[in-house]
MDAnalysis code that builds the backbone (N, CA, C; Angstrom):
import MDAnalysis as mda
import numpy as np

u = mda.Universe.empty(384, n_residues=128, atom_resindex=np.repeat(np.arange(128), 3), trajectory=True)
u.add_TopologyAttr("name", ["N", "CA", "C"] * 128)
u.add_TopologyAttr("resid", np.arange(1, 129))
u.add_TopologyAttr("resname", ["ARG", "GLU", "HIS", "THR", "VAL", "MET", "GLU", "GLN", "ALA", "THR", "PHE", "ASP", "LYS", "ILE", "VAL", "ASP", "GLU", "ILE", "ARG", "ASN", "TYR", "ASN", "ASP", "TRP", "ILE", "GLU", "ARG", "VAL", "THR", "ILE", "GLN", "LEU", "ASP", "GLY", "GLU", "PRO", "LEU", "MET", "ASP", "ARG", "ASP", "LEU", "GLU", "VAL", "ARG", "ILE", "LYS", "GLN", "LEU", "LYS", "SER", "ALA", "GLY", "ILE", "ARG", "LEU", "VAL", "ALA", "PHE", "ALA", "SER", "ASN", "GLY", "SER", "LEU", "MET", "THR", "LYS", "ARG", "ARG", "ALA", "HIS", "SER", "ILE", "ILE", "ASN", "SER", "GLY", "VAL", "ASP", "GLU", "VAL", "SER", "PHE", "SER", "VAL", "ASP", "GLY", "ALA", "SER", "LYS", "VAL", "THR", "PHE", "GLU", "LYS", "ILE", "ARG", "VAL", "ARG", "LEU", "ASN", "PHE", "GLU", "LYS", "VAL", "VAL", "LYS", "ASN", "ILE", "ILE", "THR", "TYR", "TYR", "CYS", "THR", "HIS", "GLN", "THR", "ILE", "ILE", "ARG", "LEU", "MET", "TYR", "TYR", "LYS", "ILE"])
u.atoms.positions = np.array([
    [-51.444, 31.141, 101.454],
    [-50.851, 31.167, 100.131],
    [-49.848, 30.025, 100.030],
    [-49.933, 29.309, 98.956],
    [-49.040, 28.177, 98.736],
    [-47.710, 28.652, 98.160],
    [-46.633, 28.154, 98.745],
    [-45.298, 28.489, 98.252],
    [-44.831, 27.359, 97.348],
    [-44.430, 27.717, 96.163],
    [-43.945, 26.709, 95.233],
    [-42.561, 27.095, 94.741],
    [-41.881, 26.119, 94.202],
    [-40.555, 26.322, 93.640],
    [-40.661, 26.085, 92.141],
    [-39.954, 26.882, 91.370],
    [-39.974, 26.740, 89.923],
    [-39.508, 25.346, 89.506],
    [-40.191, 24.771, 88.560],
    [-39.794, 23.471, 88.011],
    [-38.401, 23.585, 87.398],
    [-37.592, 22.552, 87.554],
    [-36.228, 22.584, 87.027],
    [-36.213, 22.757, 85.514],
    [-37.152, 22.128, 84.816],
    [-37.208, 22.248, 83.347],
    [-37.433, 23.704, 82.936],
    [-38.249, 24.410, 83.673],
    [-38.499, 25.831, 83.379],
    [-37.242, 26.641, 83.635],
    [-36.582, 26.370, 84.756],
    [-35.343, 27.077, 85.081],
    [-34.277, 26.811, 84.015],
    [-34.147, 25.552, 83.602],
    [-33.177, 25.187, 82.551],
    [-33.446, 25.961, 81.272],
    [-34.720, 26.097, 80.918],
    [-35.093, 26.824, 79.691],
    [-34.691, 28.296, 79.797],
    [-34.935, 28.890, 80.955],
    [-34.566, 30.294, 81.160],
    [-33.050, 30.465, 81.052],
    [-32.300, 29.579, 81.705],
    [-30.832, 29.661, 81.670],
    [-30.340, 29.493, 80.233],
    [-30.903, 28.546, 79.499],
    [-30.493, 28.351, 78.101],
    [-30.764, 29.591, 77.263],
    [-31.884, 30.263, 77.536],
    [-32.222, 31.466, 76.773],
    [-31.329, 32.652, 77.128],
    [-31.009, 32.818, 78.414],
    [-30.197, 33.989, 78.776],
    [-28.710, 33.768, 78.537],
    [-28.309, 32.518, 78.375],
    [-26.894, 32.216, 78.114],
    [-26.372, 33.000, 76.901],
    [-27.205, 33.149, 75.895],
    [-26.808, 33.859, 74.667],
    [-26.664, 35.365, 74.860],
    [-27.118, 35.873, 75.996],
    [-27.073, 37.312, 76.257],
    [-26.216, 37.648, 77.474],
    [-25.376, 36.714, 77.897],
    [-24.603, 36.924, 79.124],
    [-23.605, 38.071, 79.026],
    [-23.304, 38.523, 77.806],
    [-22.368, 39.639, 77.671],
    [-22.995, 40.969, 78.092],
    [-24.327, 41.052, 78.111],
    [-24.942, 42.304, 78.556],
    [-25.844, 42.138, 79.775],
    [-26.045, 40.937, 80.253],
    [-26.802, 40.737, 81.492],
    [-25.832, 40.934, 82.652],
    [-26.102, 41.943, 83.449],
    [-25.196, 42.262, 84.547],
    [-25.501, 41.486, 85.819],
    [-26.763, 41.105, 86.010],
    [-27.158, 40.527, 87.286],
    [-28.422, 39.695, 87.125],
    [-28.453, 38.554, 87.815],
    [-29.678, 37.771, 87.929],
    [-29.943, 37.569, 89.411],
    [-31.135, 37.949, 89.837],
    [-31.556, 37.757, 91.219],
    [-32.552, 36.613, 91.239],
    [-32.257, 35.596, 92.041],
    [-33.080, 34.390, 92.083],
    [-34.141, 34.539, 93.158],
    [-35.327, 34.948, 92.758],
    [-36.473, 34.972, 93.650],
    [-37.624, 35.686, 92.978],
    [-38.794, 35.450, 93.507],
    [-39.963, 36.182, 93.054],
    [-40.813, 36.516, 94.260],
    [-41.449, 35.500, 94.808],
    [-42.346, 35.724, 95.929],
    [-42.171, 34.574, 96.906],
    [-41.441, 34.808, 97.957],
    [-41.205, 33.740, 98.914],
    [-39.741, 33.674, 99.303],
    [-39.427, 32.699, 100.126],
    [-38.079, 32.537, 100.667],
    [-37.238, 31.639, 99.765],
    [-36.175, 32.175, 99.136],
    [-35.340, 31.376, 98.244],
    [-34.724, 30.141, 98.910],
    [-34.474, 30.202, 100.209],
    [-33.860, 29.066, 100.895],
    [-34.806, 27.865, 101.009],
    [-36.069, 28.047, 100.650],
    [-36.989, 26.914, 100.616],
    [-36.708, 26.018, 99.412],
    [-35.984, 26.547, 98.438],
    [-35.620, 25.786, 97.237],
    [-34.398, 24.926, 97.552],
    [-34.603, 23.622, 97.606],
    [-33.496, 22.713, 97.922],
    [-32.432, 22.688, 96.835],
    [-32.773, 23.179, 95.644],
    [-31.832, 23.205, 94.521],
    [-31.242, 24.591, 94.283],
    [-31.358, 25.480, 95.242],
    [-30.877, 26.849, 95.062],
    [-29.412, 26.886, 94.641],
    [-28.582, 26.121, 95.316],
    [-27.158, 26.136, 95.006],
    [-26.887, 25.609, 93.597],
    [-27.605, 24.600, 93.176],
    [-27.468, 24.065, 91.814],
    [-27.851, 25.140, 90.808],
    [-28.892, 25.869, 91.098],
    [-29.347, 26.926, 90.180],
    [-28.345, 28.071, 90.110],
    [-27.753, 28.401, 91.243],
    [-26.711, 29.441, 91.247],
    [-25.546, 28.996, 90.368],
    [-25.109, 27.749, 90.538],
    [-24.014, 27.216, 89.721],
    [-24.370, 27.228, 88.245],
    [-25.607, 26.895, 87.911],
    [-26.042, 26.911, 86.503],
    [-25.901, 28.304, 85.917],
    [-26.356, 29.300, 86.661],
    [-26.274, 30.678, 86.167],
    [-24.826, 31.129, 86.014],
    [-23.986, 30.789, 86.976],
    [-22.577, 31.150, 86.878],
    [-21.929, 30.447, 85.681],
    [-22.284, 29.179, 85.454],
    [-21.750, 28.420, 84.303],
    [-22.216, 29.003, 82.987],
    [-23.377, 29.652, 83.019],
    [-23.906, 30.278, 81.812],
    [-23.268, 31.640, 81.550],
    [-22.340, 32.038, 82.427],
    [-21.618, 33.290, 82.216],
    [-22.251, 34.507, 82.863],
    [-23.213, 34.290, 83.738],
    [-23.826, 35.436, 84.420],
    [-22.820, 35.952, 85.445],
    [-22.516, 37.237, 85.351],
    [-21.461, 37.815, 86.188],
    [-21.844, 37.924, 87.655],
    [-23.080, 38.321, 87.937],
    [-23.486, 38.525, 89.321],
    [-24.805, 37.789, 89.574],
    [-24.775, 36.835, 90.492],
    [-25.964, 36.083, 90.880],
    [-26.245, 36.398, 92.338],
    [-27.492, 36.749, 92.631],
    [-27.843, 37.211, 93.969],
    [-29.204, 36.682, 94.393],
    [-29.453, 36.776, 95.681],
    [-30.801, 36.558, 96.207],
    [-30.924, 37.242, 97.561],
    [-32.161, 37.474, 97.976],
    [-32.448, 38.059, 99.284],
    [-33.217, 37.039, 100.100],
    [-32.925, 36.994, 101.391],
    [-33.529, 36.012, 102.288],
    [-33.996, 36.700, 103.561],
    [-34.976, 36.102, 104.208],
    [-35.363, 36.628, 105.522],
    [-34.463, 36.038, 106.615],
    [-33.585, 35.105, 106.254],
    [-32.610, 34.555, 107.184],
    [-33.115, 33.431, 108.070],
    [-34.384, 33.142, 108.035],
    [-34.953, 32.163, 108.968],
    [-34.453, 30.746, 108.742],
    [-34.081, 30.399, 107.518],
    [-33.660, 29.034, 107.196],
    [-32.156, 28.890, 106.986],
    [-31.406, 29.944, 107.282],
    [-29.965, 29.897, 107.076],
    [-29.308, 29.111, 108.211],
    [-28.569, 28.083, 107.838],
    [-27.794, 27.309, 108.811],
    [-26.331, 27.401, 108.402],
    [-25.461, 26.935, 109.254],
    [-24.032, 26.956, 108.914],
    [-23.771, 26.073, 107.695],
    [-24.379, 24.898, 107.653],
    [-24.202, 23.985, 106.516],
    [-24.715, 24.633, 105.219],
    [-25.870, 25.272, 105.302],
    [-26.426, 25.914, 104.109],
    [-25.570, 27.109, 103.705],
    [-25.048, 27.831, 104.673],
    [-24.168, 28.969, 104.374],
    [-22.956, 28.498, 103.589],
    [-22.310, 27.434, 104.050],
    [-21.160, 26.872, 103.325],
    [-21.547, 26.512, 101.902],
    [-22.646, 25.824, 101.755],
    [-23.094, 25.360, 100.449],
    [-23.393, 26.526, 99.507],
    [-24.047, 27.529, 100.026],
    [-24.398, 28.697, 99.200],
    [-23.142, 29.463, 98.788],
    [-22.253, 29.700, 99.725],
    [-21.018, 30.427, 99.418],
    [-20.204, 29.655, 98.383],
    [-20.097, 28.347, 98.562],
    [-19.333, 27.518, 97.624],
    [-20.007, 27.353, 96.272],
    [-21.283, 27.713, 96.171],
    [-21.980, 27.622, 94.883],
    [-21.533, 28.723, 93.926],
    [-20.905, 29.762, 94.472],
    [-20.446, 30.864, 93.636],
    [-21.339, 32.090, 93.680],
    [-22.298, 32.110, 94.577],
    [-23.185, 33.269, 94.679],
    [-22.346, 34.524, 94.921],
    [-22.779, 35.616, 94.333],
    [-22.039, 36.864, 94.461],
    [-22.575, 37.773, 95.556],
    [-23.871, 37.650, 95.815],
    [-24.474, 38.559, 96.788],
    [-25.661, 37.893, 97.464],
    [-25.669, 37.961, 98.781],
    [-26.824, 37.520, 99.569],
    [-27.189, 38.690, 100.460],
    [-28.436, 39.126, 100.374],
    [-28.887, 40.190, 101.268],
    [-29.980, 39.638, 102.167],
    [-30.070, 40.219, 103.345],
    [-31.051, 39.763, 104.315],
    [-32.041, 40.875, 104.602],
    [-33.304, 40.519, 104.589],
    [-34.407, 41.424, 104.856],
    [-34.887, 41.196, 106.283],
    [-34.697, 42.163, 107.139],
    [-35.150, 42.048, 108.520],
    [-36.222, 43.117, 108.725],
    [-37.422, 42.653, 109.000],
    [-38.579, 43.558, 109.052],
    [-38.798, 44.181, 110.424],
    [-37.758, 44.745, 110.980],
    [-37.872, 45.427, 112.265],
    [-36.554, 45.360, 113.008],
    [-36.197, 46.456, 113.657],
    [-34.924, 46.522, 114.370],
    [-35.044, 46.038, 115.809],
    [-36.246, 45.751, 116.249],
    [-36.431, 45.222, 117.600],
    [-37.220, 43.921, 117.530],
    [-37.116, 43.116, 118.575],
    [-37.836, 41.849, 118.654],
    [-39.342, 42.083, 118.538],
    [-39.849, 43.067, 119.240],
    [-41.287, 43.332, 119.249],
    [-41.790, 43.682, 117.857],
    [-41.133, 44.624, 117.208],
    [-41.545, 45.033, 115.862],
    [-41.407, 43.885, 114.878],
    [-40.262, 43.216, 114.903],
    [-40.006, 42.115, 113.980],
    [-41.066, 41.029, 114.107],
    [-41.339, 40.603, 115.328],
    [-42.253, 39.482, 115.527],
    [-43.721, 39.858, 115.343],
    [-44.033, 41.153, 115.328],
    [-45.383, 41.588, 114.944],
    [-45.572, 41.437, 113.444],
    [-44.492, 41.695, 112.702],
    [-44.558, 41.617, 111.243],
    [-44.365, 40.184, 110.779],
    [-43.378, 39.488, 111.296],
    [-43.050, 38.097, 110.926],
    [-43.542, 37.172, 112.036],
    [-44.829, 36.951, 112.066],
    [-45.505, 36.297, 113.178],
    [-44.898, 34.948, 113.562],
    [-44.512, 34.127, 112.635],
    [-44.010, 32.794, 112.970],
    [-42.493, 32.709, 113.081],
    [-41.809, 33.827, 112.997],
    [-40.350, 33.807, 113.094],
    [-39.881, 34.337, 114.443],
    [-38.686, 33.917, 114.822],
    [-38.080, 34.328, 116.077],
    [-36.931, 35.282, 115.770],
    [-37.013, 36.485, 116.313],
    [-36.034, 37.541, 116.034],
    [-34.611, 37.097, 116.350],
    [-34.392, 36.537, 117.548],
    [-33.039, 36.144, 117.947],
    [-32.478, 35.070, 117.020],
    [-33.301, 34.129, 116.634],
    [-32.845, 33.057, 115.746],
    [-32.452, 33.621, 114.375],
    [-33.250, 34.526, 113.851],
    [-32.940, 35.123, 112.546],
    [-31.637, 35.912, 112.616],
    [-31.463, 36.702, 113.660],
    [-30.223, 37.475, 113.821],
    [-29.040, 36.522, 113.914],
    [-29.178, 35.455, 114.700],
    [-28.113, 34.454, 114.837],
    [-27.788, 33.827, 113.483],
    [-28.808, 33.503, 112.696],
    [-28.600, 32.899, 111.378],
    [-27.856, 33.836, 110.438],
    [-28.176, 35.107, 110.495],
    [-27.502, 36.094, 109.642],
    [-26.032, 36.234, 110.063],
    [-25.789, 36.273, 111.355],
    [-24.409, 36.350, 111.858],
    [-23.639, 35.094, 111.456],
    [-24.290, 33.936, 111.534],
    [-23.662, 32.678, 111.113],
    [-23.240, 32.756, 109.653],
    [-24.117, 33.272, 108.792],
    [-23.769, 33.407, 107.372],
    [-22.560, 34.322, 107.218],
    [-22.611, 35.469, 107.862],
    [-21.531, 36.441, 107.737],
    [-20.191, 35.842, 108.195],
    [-20.191, 35.201, 109.351],
    [-18.952, 34.611, 109.882],
    [-18.439, 33.500, 108.976],
    [-19.341, 32.686, 108.466],
    [-18.954, 31.613, 107.543],
    [-18.353, 32.208, 106.278],
    [-18.984, 33.240, 105.763],
    [-18.487, 33.916, 104.556],
    [-17.088, 34.471, 104.795],
    [-16.886, 35.141, 105.917],
    [-15.581, 35.720, 106.216],
    [-14.512, 34.637, 106.350],
    [-14.849, 33.523, 106.975],
    [-13.898, 32.418, 107.135],
    [-13.503, 31.845, 105.787],
    [-14.471, 31.610, 104.933],
    [-14.190, 31.040, 103.604],
    [-13.356, 32.014, 102.778],
    [-13.678, 33.295, 102.842],
    [-12.913, 34.306, 102.093],
    [-11.461, 34.321, 102.575],
    [-11.258, 34.274, 103.890],
    [-9.882, 34.254, 104.427],
    [-9.138, 33.008, 103.962],
    [-9.803, 31.854, 103.991],
    [-9.159, 30.618, 103.553],
    [-8.788, 30.693, 102.067],
    [-9.669, 31.276, 101.268],
    [-9.381, 31.416, 99.840],
    [-8.190, 32.360, 99.642],
    [-8.140, 33.423, 100.418],
    [-7.072, 34.412, 100.283],
    [-5.712, 33.785, 100.617],
    [-5.658, 33.029, 101.692],
    [-4.389, 32.461, 102.122],
    [-3.952, 31.267, 101.272],
    [-4.844, 30.692, 100.491],
    [-4.467, 29.605, 99.591],
    [-3.729, 30.116, 98.365],
    [-3.904, 31.371, 98.062],
    [-3.307, 31.948, 96.842],
    [-1.822, 32.090, 96.993],
])
């Protein structure tokens, strides 16, 4: 199955249309079928939605592509919620389901995101 990313013009049109309804739109989740971190413009899209007045912008990831640099970028984009989908609590189960992924690497990536998030939150708190 081919993984594609939404064309920016299409995304812009959607944002322009929902901007007029931001007073009753509670949440926009950025994803459909596939890994949101494959979208190199994810952070730009999050910022667009936040600029359009969307109160809560979220996405779910399998964690395989999360790096420290990407974590910083995503957190600084203004995202409100990132959830991680882990398809098994053990290496054996996980890697049977996610054949091309490495359990330890995914867990490490999720921990990296969490630690980066906590550091940025602390820095923001102490700047106030």
